[in-house]
C-alpha positions in Angstrom: -35.0 22.2 -26.0 -31.3 22.7 -25.4 -30.5 26.1 -24.0 -27.2 27.9 -24.8 -25.9 27.1 -21.3 -26.5 23.4 -21.7 -24.8 23.3 -25.1 -21.8 25.1 -23.6 -21.6 22.7 -20.7 -21.7 19.7 -23.2 -19.0 21.2 -25.2 -16.5 22.1 -22.5 -17.3 18.9 -20.5 -16.3 16.8 -23.6 -13.0 18.6 -24.1 -11.9 18.6 -20.4 -13.3 15.0 -20.2 -10.5 13.8 -22.5 -7.9 14.8 -20.0 -9.8 13.6 -17.0 -10.6 10.3 -18.6 -6.9 9.9 -19.7 -5.9 10.5 -16.1 -8.4 8.1 -14.6 -8.3 5.5 -17.3 -5.0 4.0 -16.1 -6.7 1.9 -13.5 -9.2 0.5 -16.0 -6.7 -0.2 -18.8 -4.4 -1.9 -16.4 -7.0 -4.1 -14.8 -6.3 -7.1 -17.1 -2.7 -6.8 -16.1 -3.2 -6.4 -12.4 -5.7 -9.1 -12.1 -3.4 -11.6 -13.9 -0.2 -10.7 -12.0 -1.7 -9.6 -8.6 -3.9 -11.6 -6.2 -7.0 -10.0 -4.7 -5.1 -9.6 -1.5 -2.4 -7.7 -3.4 -5.0 -5.4 -4.9 -6.6 -4.9 -1.5 -3.3 -3.9 0.0 -2.6 -1.4 -2.8 -6.1 0.1 -2.3 -5.6 0.6 1.5 -2.2 2.2 0.9 -3.6 4.6 -1.8 -6.5 5.7 0.5 -4.0 6.2 3.4 -1.9 8.4 1.0 -5.0 10.4 0.1 -5.7 11.0 3.8 -2.1 12.2 4.3 -2.4 14.4 1.3 -5.6 16.1 2.4 -4.4 16.6 6.0 -1.0 18.0 5.0 -2.1 19.8 1.9 -5.3 21.3 3.5 -6.7 22.0 0.0 -4.1 24.7 -0.6 -4.1 24.3 -4.4 -7.8 25.5 -4.5 -6.5 28.9 -3.5 -4.2 29.4 -6.5 -7.0 30.0 -9.0 -8.8 32.2 -6.6 -5.9 34.6 -6.0 -4.4 34.3 -9.5 -7.6 36.0 -10.9 -7.6 38.6 -8.2 -4.7 40.5 -9.8 -4.5 42.3 -13.2 -0.7 42.8 -13.3 1.3 39.9 -14.8 4.0 40.3 -12.2 1.5 39.7 -9.4 0.0 36.7 -11.2 3.5 35.2 -11.5 4.0 35.8 -7.7 0.9 33.9 -7.0 2.2 30.8 -8.9 5.7 31.0 -7.5 4.5 31.4 -3.9 2.3 28.4 -4.4 5.2 26.4 -5.5 7.2 27.4 -2.4 4.2 26.3 -0.2 3.8 23.1 -2.1 7.5 22.3 -1.9 7.3 22.7 1.9 4.1 20.5 2.0 5.9 17.8 -0.1 8.9 17.7 2.3 6.6 17.4 5.4 4.5 14.7 3.9 7.4 12.7 2.6 9.1 12.8 6.1 5.9 12.0 7.9 5.2 8.8 5.9 8.9 7.8 5.9 9.1 7.9 9.7 5.7 6.2 10.2 5.9 3.5 7.4 6.7 0.6 9.8 3.9 1.6 12.1 1.4 2.0 9.3 2.3 -1.3 7.8 2.0 -3.1 11.1 -1.2 -1.3 12.1 -3.1 -1.8 8.8 -1.8 -5.2 7.8 -0.3 -6.8 11.0 2.9 -7.1 9.0 5.9 -4.7 8.7 7.1 -6.0 5.4 4.8 -3.6 3.5 6.7 -0.6 5.0 8.7 -0.2 1.8 5.6 0.3 -0.2 4.6 3.2 2.0 8.1 4.6 1.5 7.8 4.5 -2.3 4.4 6.1 -2.1 5.8 8.9 0.1 7.9 10.0 -2.9 5.0 9.7 -5.2 2.8 11.8 -2.9 5.4 14.6 -2.5 5.9 14.8 -6.2 2.2 14.7 -6.9 1.7 18.1 -5.2 4.1 19.6 -7.6 2.6 17.9 -10.6 -0.9 18.9 -9.6 0.2 22.6 -9.2 1.6 22.5 -12.8 -1.6 21.0 -14.2 -3.8 23.5 -12.4 -1.6 26.4 -13.8 -2.3 25.0 -17.4 -6.0 25.0 -16.7 -5.9 28.6 -15.4 -4.1 29.6 -18.5 -6.7 27.8 -20.6 -4.0 25.6 -22.2 -6.4 22.8 -22.8 -4.6 21.1 -25.6 -1.4 21.0 -23.7 -3.3 19.7 -20.7 -4.8 16.9 -22.7 -1.5 16.1 -24.4 0.2 15.7 -21.0 -2.6 13.6 -19.7 -2.4 11.1 -22.6 1.4 11.0 -22.5 1.1 10.3 -18.8 -1.3 7.4 -19.4 1.0 5.9 -22.0 4.1 6.2 -19.8 2.3 4.7 -16.8 1.1 1.7 -18.9 4.6 1.1 -20.3 6.3 1.3 -16.8 3.7 -1.0 -15.3 4.2 -3.6 -17.9 8.0 -3.4 -17.5 8.1 -3.6 -13.7 5.3 -6.1 -13.3 5.7 -8.4 -16.3 9.4 -8.3 -17.1 10.9 -7.3 -13.7 8.3 -9.4 -11.7 8.2 -6.8 -8.9 4.5 -7.3 -8.1 3.1 -4.6 -5.9 6.4 -2.7 -5.9 6.2 -2.5 -9.6 2.8 -0.8 -9.4 4.1 1.9 -7.1 7.5 2.3 -8.8 5.6 3.1 -12.0 3.6 5.9 -10.4 6.9 7.3 -8.8 8.9 7.4 -12.0 6.0 8.8 -14.0 5.8 11.7 -11.5 9.5 12.3 -11.5 9.3 12.7 -15.3 6.2 15.0 -15.0 7.9 17.1 -12.4 10.9 17.8 -14.6 9.1 18.4 -18.0 6.1 20.3 -16.7 7.0 22.1 -13.5 10.4 23.3 -14.4 9.4 25.2 -17.4 6.7 26.9 -15.5 9.1 27.9 -12.8 11.4 29.3 -15.3 8.6 31.4 -16.7 7.2 32.7 -13.4 10.4 32.9 -11.3 11.0 32.1 -7.7 9.3 35.1 -6.0 7.6 34.6 -2.6 5.1 36.7 -0.6 4.6 35.9 3.0 1.3 37.8 3.1 -0.1 36.0 0.0 1.0 32.7 1.6 -0.9 33.5 4.8 -4.0 34.6 2.8 -3.8 31.3 0.8 -3.8 29.2 4.0 -6.6 31.2 5.4 -8.7 30.6 2.3 -7.9 26.9 2.0 -7.7 25.7 5.7 -11.5 25.3 6.2 -11.7 23.0 3.2 -9.6 20.4 5.0 -12.5 19.4 7.1 -15.0 19.0 4.3 -12.5 17.1 2.2 -11.6 14.7 5.2 -15.3 14.2 6.0 -16.1 13.3 2.3 -13.1 10.9 2.1 -14.2 9.3 5.3 -17.7 8.8 4.1 -16.6 7.4 0.7 -13.6 5.3 1.6 -14.0 4.1 5.2 -15.8 1.0 4.0 -12.5 -0.3 2.6 -10.7 0.1 6.0 -13.6 -1.8 7.7 -13.7 -4.7 5.2 -9.8 -5.0 5.7 -10.2 -4.8 9.5 -13.1 -7.3 9.8 -12.0 -9.7 7.2 -8.9 -9.5 5.0 -7.2 -7.7 2.1 -8.7 -10.4 -0.2 -12.2 -9.2 0.3 -10.9 -5.6 0.2 -9.4 -6.4 -3.2 -12.7 -7.8 -4.6 -14.5 -4.8 -3.4 -11.9 -2.4 -4.8 -12.2 -4.0 -8.2 -16.0 -3.6 -8.2 -15.5 0.0 -7.1 -13.0 0.6 -9.9 -15.5 -0.4 -12.6 -18.6 1.0 -10.8 -17.1 4.5 -10.3 -16.7 4.7 -14.1 -20.0 6.6 -14.3 -18.6 9.3 -12.0 -15.3 9.6 -13.9 -16.8 9.5 -17.4 -19.8 11.8 -16.8 -19.7 13.7 -13.5 -16.0 14.7 -13.3 -15.8 16.3 -16.7 -19.2 17.8 -16.3 -18.3 19.6 -13.0 -15.2 21.2 -14.6 -17.5 23.3 -16.8 -20.6 23.4 -14.6 -18.9 24.7 -11.4 -18.0 28.2 -12.8 -21.0 28.2 -15.3 -23.7 27.9 -12.6 -22.6 31.4 -11.3 -23.2 32.9 -14.6 -26.6 31.3 -14.9 -27.8 32.7 -11.6 -27.8 36.3 -13.1 -30.3 35.3 -15.8 -34.1 35.7 -15.6 -34.8 32.1 -16.3 -32.1 30.7 -14.0 -34.4 28.4 -12.1 -35.6 26.8 -15.2 -32.0 26.3 -16.5 -30.8 24.7 -13.3 -33.7 22.2 -13.4 -33.1 21.4 -17.2 -29.4 20.9 -16.7 -30.2 18.3 -13.9 -32.6 16.5 -16.3 -30.0 16.2 -19.1 -27.3 15.3 -16.6 -29.4 12.5 -15.1 -30.5 11.2 -18.5 -26.8 10.8 -19.5 -25.5 9.4 -16.1 -28.5 7.0 -15.5 -28.2 5.7 -19.1 -24.4 5.2 -18.7 -25.0 3.5 -15.3 -27.7 1.3 -16.7 -25.5 0.1 -19.5 -22.5 -0.5 -17.2 -24.7 -2.4 -14.7 -26.3 -4.6 -17.5 -22.9 -5.6 -18.8 -21.1 -5.7 -15.5 -20.7 -9.5 -15.5 -19.4 -9.5 -19.1 -17.0 -6.7 -18.3 -15.6 -8.5 -15.3 -15.2 -11.8 -17.2 -13.3 -10.0 -20.0 -11.1 -7.8 -18.0 -10.2 -10.1 -15.0 -9.5 -13.6 -13.9 -11.8 -16.1 -12.2 -10.5 -15.0 -8.7 -12.3 -11.6 -9.3 -15.5 -12.7 -11.0 -17.7 -12.3 -7.9 -17.0 -8.6 -8.1 -19.6 -8.3 -10.8 -22.4 -8.8 -8.2 -21.5 -5.6 -6.5 -21.2 -3.2 -9.4 -24.9 -2.2 -9.9 -25.2 -0.9 -6.3 -22.0 1.0 -6.6 -23.2 2.6 -9.8 -26.4 3.5 -8.1 -24.5 5.2 -5.2 -22.5 7.3 -7.6 -25.5 8.5 -9.5 -27.0 9.6 -6.2 -23.7 11.2 -5.3 -23.6 13.1 -8.6 -27.1 14.5 -8.1 -25.9 16.2 -4.8 -23.8 18.6 -6.9 -27.0 20.0 -8.4 -28.8 20.2 -5.2 -26.0 22.2 -3.5 -26.5 25.1 -5.9 -28.7 27.1 -3.5 -26.0 26.9 -0.8 -23.3 28.2 -3.2 -25.4 31.0 -4.6 -26.3 32.3 -1.1 -22.7 31.9 0.1 -23.8 29.7 3.0 -20.9 27.4 2.5 -20.7 26.5 6.3 -23.5 24.0 5.5 -20.9 21.9 3.5 -19.0 21.3 6.7 -22.1 20.6 8.7 -23.6 18.2 6.2 -20.4 16.4 5.3 -19.4 16.1 9.0 -22.7 14.7 10.1 -22.9 12.2 7.2 -19.3 11.2 7.6 -20.0 10.1 11.2 -23.2 8.5 10.1 -21.4 6.7 7.3 -18.6 5.4 9.4 -21.1 4.1 12.1 -23.1 2.3 9.4 -20.0 0.7 8.0 -18.9 -0.5 11.3 -22.2 -2.2 12.2 -23.3 -3.4 8.7 -19.9 -4.6 7.4 -19.3 -6.6 10.5 -22.5 -8.6 9.9 -23.0 -8.5 6.1 -19.5 -8.1 4.7 -19.4 -6.4 1.3 -23.2 -6.2 1.0 -23.2 -4.3 4.2 -20.7 -1.9 2.8 -22.9 -1.4 -0.3 -26.0 -0.9 1.8 -24.2 1.7 4.0 -22.8 3.5 0.9 -26.2 4.0 -0.7 -27.9 5.0 2.5 -25.2 7.6 3.3 -25.2 8.9 -0.2 -28.9 9.3 -0.3 -28.9 11.0 3.1 -26.2 13.5 2.0 -28.1 14.3 -1.3 -31.4 14.7 0.7 -29.8 17.1 3.2 -28.2 19.2 0.4 -31.6 19.4 -1.3 -33.6 20.4 1.8 -31.1 23.1 2.9 -30.5 24.5 -0.6 -34.3 24.5 -1.4 -34.9 26.6 1.7 -32.1 29.1 0.7 -32.8 29.3 -3.0 -35.8 27.3 -4.2 -35.4 25.5 -7.5 -38.3 23.6 -9.0 -36.8 20.4 -10.2 -38.8 18.1 -12.5 -39.3 15.1 -10.2 -41.8 13.5 -12.5 -39.0 13.3 -15.1 -36.6 11.9 -12.5 -39.1 9.2 -11.3 -39.8 8.1 -14.9 -36.1 7.9 -15.7 -35.3 5.9 -12.5 -38.2 3.5 -13.1 -37.2 2.7 -16.6 -33.6 2.2 -15.6 -34.4 -0.2 -12.7 -37.1 -2.0 -14.7 -34.9 -2.8 -17.8 -32.0 -3.7 -15.5 -34.1 -6.3 -13.7 -35.1 -7.9 -17.1 -31.4 -7.9 -18.3 -30.3 -9.4 -15.0 -32.4 -12.5 -15.8 -30.1 -13.1 -18.9 -27.0 -15.2 -18.4 -25.2 -17.4 -20.8 -21.9 -19.3 -20.5 -20.9 -18.0 -23.9 -20.0 -14.4 -23.2 -20.8 -13.0 -26.7 -24.3 -14.6 -26.7 -25.0 -13.0 -23.3 -23.8 -9.7 -24.6 -26.0 -9.9 -27.7 -29.1 -10.8 -25.7 -28.6 -8.0 -23.3 -28.0 -5.5 -26.1 -31.6 -6.2 -27.2 -32.8 -5.1 -23.7 -30.6 -2.0 -24.0 -32.2 -1.1 -27.4 -35.7 -1.4 -25.8 -34.6 0.9 -23.1 -33.7 3.6 -25.6 -36.9 3.1 -27.4 -38.8 3.5 -24.1 -36.9 6.8 -23.4 -38.4 8.2 -26.7 -41.9 6.8 -25.9 -42.0 8.3 -22.4 -40.7 11.7 -23.8 -37.4 11.6 -21.9 -35.1 11.7 -25.0 -35.6 14.5 -27.6 -34.1 15.1 -31.0 -32.2 18.2 -29.9 -30.2 16.3 -27.3 -29.4 13.4 -29.7 -28.1 15.9 -32.3 -26.0 17.6 -29.7 -24.5 14.3 -28.5 -23.6 13.5 -32.2 -21.9 16.8 -32.7 -19.9 16.6 -29.5 -18.9 13.0 -30.3 -17.5 14.1 -33.7 -15.6 17.1 -32.1 -14.2 14.9 -29.3 -12.9 12.3 -31.8 -11.4 15.1 -33.9 -9.7 16.7 -30.8 -8.4 13.2 -29.6 -7.0 12.6 -33.1 -5.3 16.0 -33.1 -3.8 15.4 -29.7 -2.6 11.9 -30.7 -0.9 13.3 -33.8 0.8 16.1 -31.9 2.0 13.6 -29.2 3.6 11.3 -31.8 
């Protein structure tokens, strides 16, 4: 039986999911282009540079954007709300300048240290501009979310996707700029976004600044830097070790597998969290809160495990359709990446007790411990087992993180999750994947057809074992129709 909370989560997750998917879909849509015009080594270099930019962004930004929504809703007067936004823009402008100069002056060192070659310094310089402008763009998009301007948010996301694709095709195919073309596309897209999105907001809110507000924002956001850095270390250090022990070629193969494997996180978990994060605090005031939390986890797992199962079953066909022969071996690694991200998504449910009891210090403790553990595992396992060692380390560290969140949260705020349901679902997923994995045919469409039969029996088994009910099926149909309708509206307004 679907509760009102679960229906609401489905509805809002689907709406915000359009914008999220549009923003993240660039990498998937452009895979056929990248894999035909870039070598695995090129793709590996691009991945390492992007992760390095993310590290700089977290270190310099210190999660400051998280404070804007917090302080915006603290005031009732419109003039105070505007001051929050304008103060944030001043802060972000300073952060942008610092990050740009930091990368600019260290680009030669970074290129030589990471790739033993200084010729990639120019790529770091291009990304310095993209990172700096990215802070301004993210501020603008967050403001739209705070103001509940979801249609405008989705419109901008789709327009950004289209612009990025067009610029990539121009610079890579016609200008033949290779990796530089990839990064030039991002830079130009962010220049355009900064002008058309941030400037109107600044004209509306003004250029006011409050020192006291800025100090309070930094105090609020500074502790988050450690949790964010620890999480990034745990999730991304494997690429650095693969690059260090072997070469950008292996890094590129692994990065392609990750790009496809993380689709379950982007398509399911990310939009879900946009609506669940605030909603769970409403649920905690209800009499049946415990039951609601458990039911939400069941439905979430049903969707993400099913999506992950389908992605894993057809991973070989997806790789063969979207890439070239140089990248085909990446298909072998996708199922274990999918598994890791399903485990990772589950931890967001298990952390509920920590959030409800305001014991957020445990986030830093858990993420810090597991980051050190993960980096150590990566160092030892990747050195011996290459990419398989990275996958083993990834799943072990994600499982440990999720287990720690469950144990600590359960002690603080016990929630009776349905582990019988979870066990049945996991068993069905692994069993039918094992059967589908035996099917391989040189004709890709024959292979796809045979595996589709296995997927059909998987869905039948969900009904037989009582894991899929009519209420959920009807809700999914309604949301799909609404999502298609909203997408059509956005596309019409965009054109």
